[in-house]
C-alpha positions in Angstrom: 17.9 -20.6 -0.6 15.7 -22.4 1.8 12.1 -21.2 1.3 9.6 -22.1 4.0 6.0 -22.3 2.7 3.2 -21.5 5.1 0.2 -22.0 2.8 -3.2 -21.1 4.2 -5.4 -24.0 3.2 -8.7 -22.7 4.7 -9.5 -19.2 5.9 -12.9 -18.5 7.5 -14.2 -15.3 6.0 -17.4 -13.6 6.9 -19.9 -14.3 4.1 -21.7 -11.1 4.9 -19.8 -8.0 3.8 -19.1 -5.5 6.6 -20.5 -2.5 4.8 -19.7 0.9 6.3 -22.6 2.5 8.2 -21.2 6.0 8.3 -18.5 6.7 5.8 -16.7 9.9 6.8 -16.4 11.3 3.3 -14.6 14.7 2.8 -14.9 16.3 -0.6 -11.7 17.6 -2.1 -12.6 18.6 -5.6 -15.9 18.0 -7.5 -14.0 18.1 -10.8 -10.7 16.1 -10.7 -9.1 14.9 -13.8 -9.6 11.6 -15.5 -8.0 10.7 -18.8 -9.7 9.8 -22.0 -8.1 6.8 -23.6 -5.2 7.2 -21.2 -2.0 5.3 -21.5 -2.0 2.6 -18.7 -5.7 3.4 -17.8 -7.8 6.4 -17.2 -6.8 7.2 -13.6 -4.1 9.8 -12.9 -5.0 10.6 -9.3 -4.1 7.7 -7.1 -1.6 5.1 -8.4 0.2 2.5 -6.3 3.6 4.0 -7.0 2.8 7.5 -5.6 4.6 8.2 -2.4 2.9 10.2 -1.3 -0.3 11.9 -2.7 -1.9 12.3 0.7 0.0 13.0 3.9 -0.2 15.0 7.2 2.0 16.9 9.6 1.3 18.9 12.8 -2.5 18.7 12.6 -2.7 19.5 8.9 -3.4 17.2 5.9 -2.0 17.8 2.4 -3.2 16.3 -0.9 -1.9 16.6 -4.5 -3.9 15.9 -7.7 -4.7 17.1 -11.2 -7.9 19.0 -11.7 -10.2 19.0 -14.7 -8.2 21.9 -16.2 -5.1 19.7 -16.1 -3.5 21.9 -13.4 -1.4 20.6 -10.5 -3.3 21.3 -7.3 -2.1 21.1 -3.8 -4.7 21.1 -1.0 -4.4 21.5 2.8 -6.9 21.3 5.6 -6.9 21.2 9.4 -7.5 17.7 10.6 -10.1 19.0 12.9 -12.2 20.3 10.0 -13.3 19.3 6.5 -12.7 22.4 4.5 -9.9 22.3 2.0 -7.8 25.2 0.8 -6.7 24.4 -2.8 -4.0 26.2 -4.7 -3.5 25.6 -8.4 -0.3 26.1 -10.2 -1.6 27.9 -13.3 1.9 28.3 -14.8 2.1 24.6 -15.6 -0.3 22.2 -17.4 -0.3 18.4 -17.5 1.4 17.2 -19.7 4.5 19.2 -20.5 5.5 16.6 -23.1 2.8 16.7 -25.8 3.3 13.0 -26.6 2.4 12.1 -23.0 -0.8 14.1 -22.8 -2.7 11.2 -21.2 0.1 9.1 -19.7 -1.3 8.1 -16.3 2.1 7.3 -14.9 2.8 11.0 -14.8 1.6 11.3 -11.2 2.3 13.9 -8.5 4.3 13.0 -5.3 4.5 15.1 -2.1 7.5 15.3 0.2 7.5 17.0 3.7 10.7 18.0 5.3 10.2 18.5 9.1 13.5 20.1 9.7 13.0 23.2 7.7 9.2 23.1 7.1 9.3 22.8 3.3 6.9 21.0 1.0 8.4 19.3 -2.1 6.6 18.3 -5.3 7.6 16.1 -8.2 5.2 15.6 -11.1 4.4 14.9 -14.8 7.3 12.7 -15.7 7.5 9.1 -17.0 10.9 8.6 -18.6 11.0 12.4 -19.1 12.8 15.3 -17.5 12.5 16.0 -13.8 9.8 18.5 -12.8 10.4 19.7 -9.2 9.1 22.5 -7.0 9.9 23.4 -3.4 8.2 25.8 -1.0 9.5 28.5 1.2 10.8 27.4 4.6 8.6 27.2 7.6 5.3 26.6 5.9 4.7 23.3 7.7 5.4 24.7 11.1 3.1 27.7 11.0 0.6 27.0 8.2 -1.8 29.7 9.2 0.8 32.4 8.9 1.1 31.7 5.1 -1.6 32.6 2.6 -2.1 29.4 0.6 -1.0 30.5 -2.9 1.3 29.2 -5.6 3.7 32.1 -4.8 4.9 30.0 -1.9 6.7 27.7 -4.3 9.8 28.1 -6.5 9.4 27.8 -10.3 9.6 24.4 -11.9 13.1 23.0 -12.0 14.7 20.1 -13.9 17.5 19.7 -11.3 18.1 18.9 -7.7 21.6 20.2 -7.8 22.0 23.5 -9.5 23.4 23.1 -13.0 22.9 19.4 -13.1 19.6 18.7 -15.0 18.1 15.2 -14.7 16.8 14.2 -18.1 15.0 10.9 -17.5 12.9 10.4 -14.4 10.1 7.9 -13.6 8.2 7.2 -10.3 9.4 10.0 -8.1 9.2 9.1 -4.5 9.8 11.3 -1.4 10.6 9.6 2.0 10.7 11.6 5.2 13.7 10.5 7.3 13.6 9.9 11.0 16.0 12.8 11.6 13.7 15.2 9.8 15.4 15.4 6.4 14.1 14.0 3.1 15.0 11.4 0.6 14.1 11.4 -3.1 14.1 8.1 -5.1 13.4 7.6 -8.8 14.1 5.5 -11.8 16.7 6.7 -14.3 16.4 5.1 -17.7 13.5 3.0 -19.0 11.3 0.0 -18.3 13.5 -3.1 -18.5 16.7 -0.9 -18.8 17.0 1.5 -15.9 18.6 2.1 -12.5 17.1 3.2 -9.2 18.7 6.3 -7.7 18.4 8.0 -4.3 19.4 11.4 -3.1 19.2 13.2 0.3 18.0 16.7 1.1 19.9 18.6 3.8 17.5 21.0 5.5 20.3 22.9 7.2 21.6 24.1 3.7 18.4 23.6 1.7 20.4 21.5 -0.9 20.3 18.0 -2.3 23.3 15.6 -2.4 24.1 14.1 -5.8 21.7 11.2 -6.3 23.4 7.8 -6.6 22.4 4.4 -8.0 21.3 2.0 -5.3 19.7 -0.7 -7.5 21.6 -1.3 -10.8 20.3 -2.7 -14.1 23.5 -4.7 -14.5 24.1 -8.5 -14.5 23.1 -11.5 -16.5 19.8 -13.4 -16.0 18.6 -16.5 -17.9 14.9 -16.1 -18.7 13.3 -19.6 -19.1 11.1 -18.4 -21.9 13.4 -16.0 -23.9 17.0 -16.7 -22.9 19.8 -14.5 -21.7 19.1 -10.9 -20.5 21.8 -8.3 -19.8 19.7 -5.4 -18.6 16.6 -4.8 -16.4 15.0 -2.4 -14.0 13.7 -2.9 -10.4 10.1 -1.9 -9.8 9.9 -0.9 -6.1 7.1 -1.3 -3.7 6.9 1.6 -1.3 10.1 2.5 0.7 9.5 2.2 4.5 11.4 3.2 7.7 11.0 1.0 10.7 10.8 2.3 14.3 14.6 2.2 14.7 15.3 4.2 11.6 16.3 1.5 9.1 15.1 1.9 5.5 13.5 -1.2 3.9 12.9 -1.9 0.2 11.3 -4.7 -1.8 10.9 -5.0 -5.5 10.4 -7.2 -8.6 12.6 -7.2 -11.8 11.6 -6.6 -15.4 14.0 -7.9 -18.0 15.1 -6.4 -21.3 14.8 -9.7 -23.1 11.1 -9.9 -22.4 9.0 -7.0 -21.2 5.8 -8.9 -20.8 5.9 -9.7 -17.1 8.2 -9.4 -14.1 10.2 -12.0 -12.1 11.1 -12.6 -8.5 10.3 -10.8 -5.3 13.4 -9.2 -3.6 14.2 -7.5 -0.3 17.0 -5.4 1.3 17.4 -2.8 4.0 19.8 0.1 4.8 21.0 1.5 8.1 22.3 4.8 6.7 19.5 6.2 4.5 20.5 4.2 1.4 24.3 4.5 1.3 24.9 0.8 2.2 22.5 -2.2 1.9 22.1 -5.5 3.7 20.2 -8.7 3.0 17.9 -10.6 5.4 21.0 -12.3 7.0 22.5 -8.9 7.7 25.2 -9.4 5.2 26.3 -6.2 3.5 25.7 -6.5 -0.2 26.3 -2.9 -1.5 28.2 0.2 -0.3 28.4 3.5 -2.1 31.9 4.8 -2.9 33.9 1.5 -2.3 35.6 -1.2 -4.2 32.7 -3.5 -3.2 29.5 -3.4 -5.4 28.2 0.2 -5.1 24.7 -0.9 -5.8 22.4 -3.9 -5.5 22.1 -5.9 -8.7 20.5 -9.2 -9.8 23.5 -11.2 -8.6 23.5 -9.7 -5.1 23.4 -12.5 -2.5 20.5 -13.2 -0.3 18.0 -10.7 -1.7 15.4 -13.1 -3.2 12.2 -13.6 -1.2 10.8 -16.0 -3.7 11.9 -17.0 -7.2 9.0 -16.4 -9.6 9.6 -16.4 -13.3 7.3 -14.6 -15.7 5.0 -17.6 -15.8 3.7 -16.5 -12.4 2.3 -13.2 -13.7 3.4 -11.0 -10.8 2.4 -7.4 -11.0 5.0 -4.7 -10.1 4.8 -1.8 -7.6 2.6 -3.2 -4.9 3.0 -2.9 -1.1 5.2 -3.6 2.0 5.2 -2.6 5.6 7.6 -3.1 8.6 6.0 -4.3 11.8 6.9 -3.2 15.3 9.2 -6.2 15.8 11.2 -4.9 12.7 10.0 -7.7 10.4 9.2 -6.9 6.8 5.8 -7.9 5.3 5.1 -7.8 1.5 1.8 -8.3 -0.2 1.8 -8.8 -4.0 -0.7 -10.5 -6.3 0.4 -13.1 -8.8 -1.0 -16.3 -10.3 -1.9 -19.2 -8.0 -0.4 -21.7 -10.5 2.5 -21.4 -12.9 1.7 -20.9 -16.6 2.8 -19.0 -19.7 3.9 -15.4 -19.4 1.0 -13.0 -18.8 -0.4 -10.9 -16.0 -2.4 -12.5 -13.2 -6.1 -11.6 -13.3 -9.1 -12.2 -11.1 -9.7 -15.7 -12.5 -6.2 -17.1 -11.8 -4.6 -14.7 -9.3 -4.6 -13.9 -5.6 -2.8 -11.7 -3.1 0.1 -13.4 -1.4 1.6 -12.4 2.0 5.3 -12.8 2.4 7.0 -12.2 5.7 10.1 -13.1 7.7 9.8 -15.5 10.6 12.9 -16.9 12.4 15.1 -15.8 9.5 13.0 -17.5 6.8 10.5 -16.2 4.4 6.9 -17.5 4.9 4.0 -17.3 2.4 0.3 -17.2 2.9 -2.3 -17.1 0.0 -5.1 -14.7 0.8 -8.7 -15.4 -0.3 -8.9 -12.0 -1.8 -8.0 -10.2 -5.1 -8.3 -6.7 -6.3 -6.1 -3.9 -7.7 -2.6 -3.0 -6.4 -3.1 -2.8 -2.6 -1.7 -0.9 0.4 -0.5 -2.8 3.4 -0.4 -1.2 6.9 0.3 -2.4 10.5 -1.2 -1.1 13.7 0.4 -0.7 17.2 -0.6 -4.3 18.1 1.1 -5.7 14.9 -2.2 -6.6 13.3 -2.1 -6.2 9.5 -4.6 -4.5 7.2 -4.7 -4.7 3.4 -6.5 -1.9 1.6 -7.6 -2.3 -2.0 -10.4 -1.8 -4.6 -12.1 -5.1 -5.2 -12.7 -5.3 -8.9 -14.8 -8.0 -10.7 -12.3 -7.9 -13.6 -9.3 -6.0 -14.7 -9.3 -3.6 -17.6 -7.6 -0.4 -18.7 -10.8 1.7 -18.1 -10.4 1.4 -14.3 -14.1 0.6 -13.6 -15.4 1.6 -10.2 -15.3 -0.8 -7.3 -15.7 -0.7 -3.5 -12.9 0.1 -1.2 -12.2 -3.0 0.9 -10.1 -3.4 4.1 -9.1 -6.9 5.2 -7.4 -7.7 8.5 -5.1 -10.4 9.9 -4.2 -10.5 13.6 -0.8 -10.9 15.1 -2.2 -13.4 17.6 -3.1 -15.8 14.8 0.3 -15.4 13.1 -1.5 -13.4 10.4 -3.5 -16.5 9.3 -7.0 -15.2 10.0 -7.5 -12.7 7.2 -11.1 -11.4 7.1 -13.1 -8.6 5.6 -13.6 -5.7 8.1 -14.8 -2.9 5.8 -16.5 -2.4 2.5 -17.4 1.1 1.2 -20.9 1.8 0.0 -19.6 3.8 -3.0 -17.3 2.5 -5.8 -14.0 4.2 -6.7 -11.7 3.8 -9.6 -8.2 4.7 -8.4 -5.6 2.7 -6.5 -5.9 3.6 -2.8 -3.6 6.3 -1.5 -3.2 6.3 2.3 -2.1 9.0 4.7 0.5 6.9 6.5 1.5 9.7 8.8 -2.1 10.0 10.1 -2.4 6.2 10.5 0.8 6.0 12.5 0.0 9.0 14.8 -3.7 8.6 15.4 -4.9 5.2 14.1 -7.1 7.0 11.5 -7.2 5.4 8.1 -7.4 8.3 5.6 -7.7 7.3 2.0 -7.7 9.4 -1.2 -10.4 8.1 -3.5 -12.0 9.2 -6.8 -15.4 8.4 -8.1 -15.6 6.8 -11.5 -16.5 9.2 -14.3 -20.0 9.2 -15.8 -18.3 8.8 -19.2 -14.7 8.0 -20.1 -12.5 11.1 -19.6 -15.2 13.2 -17.8 -14.1 14.9 -14.6 -15.2 13.3 -11.3 -15.2 13.9 -7.6 -12.0 13.4 -5.6 -12.6 12.6 -1.9 -10.9 11.6 1.3 -12.5 8.7 3.1 -11.8 8.2 6.8 -12.3 5.5 9.4 -10.8 4.7 12.8 -8.8 1.6 13.6 -11.2 0.9 16.4 -14.0 0.3 13.8 -11.9 -2.1 11.8 -12.7 -5.3 13.8 
């Protein structure tokens, strides 16, 4: 594969941070959960792979989190105000599986179905049984007609199709479709040995179709450090629709032969909500229910954005966005130079921007580094990267300012500069309300203050700013 490298040699960056003068901070809960000696860190509210924890619809915003009592909470507020109504599901406590009491991958994800006005939740699972709840119909269309209580939701279910429990789920993801229905994607299986599945909710019947594999663990790969690998899993970045209704995915692989590290950046898109898939050349590479490969796998043609073996230290589950010209953009951090297997850190890593131009993948190294970021695009095709800038990486998720950097379409996304730095420090990975951003140009971010001591509850907030201030 021809790979065109557009390496940014010099970027002029303001040496003076653009600190926020008037952060619009909206308190959600003074006592949100943090985890003492948590698996994969101490933060459970706000992880990069949540899609979504914060979202909005018809003038209302919704947020999902765990409170200090380890209860699942769902909040709503009018976008014209700052007061949250919070309901707590007191019939369920994080974590259902006692051996996962502080597994910080057991996040909550929200799905909104516009067609029937339902709210969907999936929560508290990391290679464990599905935990799923759905609300009564119409709640999104007429929020004020419904008293905000847990009675609006069905009991916890371990199935999407009645009588078909799903025993192993990780990284539940809801995606609202352009026609008003809903998709649900997740990993079945385990790290380095799992498939990605996707199912569709039909609002007219209130039922889910049978989830099917769309990225398979199958195929043979030769790891340069450990040898032949026969199984793997794909770690997805966020799934994104473009303005014409095509669904885009990007990911990195983790191999069974060596679980320390990931390899390659890959990309594909679908024209039919995940039933068939195409590469960047518009060649069909997978079709459900045919003699052709039913799912994408490591041998699928034309899916690789860049070959990166484990010596590049690429982190999984980062960010992508599709611009208004239908071009995919991916930002992931990895090492600046090849080395031995091991994760990229502040001292040797950087964010890298990959994007399609004239049918070829381009690369730009950014002069920034932080935690796993979120990438968004405005109506003028300018890009914004949102992240917490940490001085170093550790499992205790120390607090750090929220930073927004911007690159303009006019420059070909080569003029990355800092446009916002929060006054306060936060310790989660940023969760954005993408619906609010697309509709109103308001950047709304779920953030949590670092705890005073490890495992102590801390304040969960929503931080807001307008695109017109991000200059």
